[in-house]
N, C-alpha and C positions, 0 to 999 in steps of 0.2 A: 449859128447855133443849130445843132442837130435835134431831130425829133427824139424824144425819150423812148427807150425800149424798156421792157419789163421782164421780170423773172419771178416765178412763184415758188415759195419754199416754206419750210416749217419755221416757226418763230424761234425755237431753240437753236436751230442751225444758224440763223441770222444773228442771234445774240452771241453765239460762240465766235462768229466771224467778226463782229464788232470788237470783241475783246482782243482778237489777233490782229485786226487791221485789214484782213483780206477774207473774201468769201471764195471757197473752192469746191462747191458742189456743182455738178454739171446739170443734173436732173434728179428726179426722185430716186434715191437709192444708189446713185452713181456719182463718183467724184470727178473733178477736172482731170486728174491723173488717169483715171480709167477711160474717159471719153475723149480727152484731148482738147476739149473746149467746153464752155458753159452755154447751155441752151437758153435762148431768150425768145421773146416774141414781141410783136406790136400789141397795142391794146385791142385792135380789131381781131387779131389771131388768138387772143387770150382765152375766150370762152371754150373754143375747141381744144386748145392745149390743156386747159384746166380739167375739162371733162375726161380727156384721155389719160392724164397723169394722176389726177386726184378724184376722179368720179366715184371711186369706191373707198375714199380715204376715211378711215375711222381711227386715226392716230390720236395720241394724247395732246398734241400741239395744235394751237391755232395756226392757220396758214396766213402768210403775209405776202404781199406783192411788193417786190423791190422795184422802185422806179429809178431807172439808170440814165444818166446823162452820158452819151457816147463820147462827148468832147473831154470828159474827165477820166476816161479809162486808162490811158497809158499803156495799153496792150492792143494788139490788132482786133478789129471787129470785121467779120466777113458775113455777107448775106449769101446763104447757101440753101439749095433745095435738097431734100432727102433723096430725091431721084430726079433724073432729067425731066424737065418740063413741069415739075411740081412747084408749088408755092415756095418762095424763099423765106428763110427765117434768119434772124441775127444770131451769130455765134461769137462769143468772146473767147479769144485764144490767149488765155492766161488768167491769173487770179484777178478777181473783181475787187478793186480797191474800195474800201468802205466809203471813201470820200466821193466816189462816183455815184453813190446811191443818194439821190436828192429827196426821196420820200419813201416811206414805208406805210402801206395801207393794209388794213385787215381784209381778208378774202374769205368768202363763204362759198363752199362748193355746192353746186346745185345737184341734188340727187338725180341719178339716172332714171 
């Protein structure tokens, strides 16, 4: 059993994905097709990632945290650093199957 990874998104995007059966947003404002993979993190990495991506978020949607079981992905998962020597993050190379999401938690952004 692998350790769960997480992905922060807007509730409406997750609801649309549930209706389709797959989630295909990479990061805030960019799709899987644009980036080539879906950005994820560990829970330990999440506060920094959330502050970077959503620290100034004032959108109409509640943010939710998708808790993902890597064993259920069905597509490649790679741990990669944004630059040599930097911290590695999990990247999903393909659509995220709704069945791989084992929990959805509300998320509150901490103001900067």
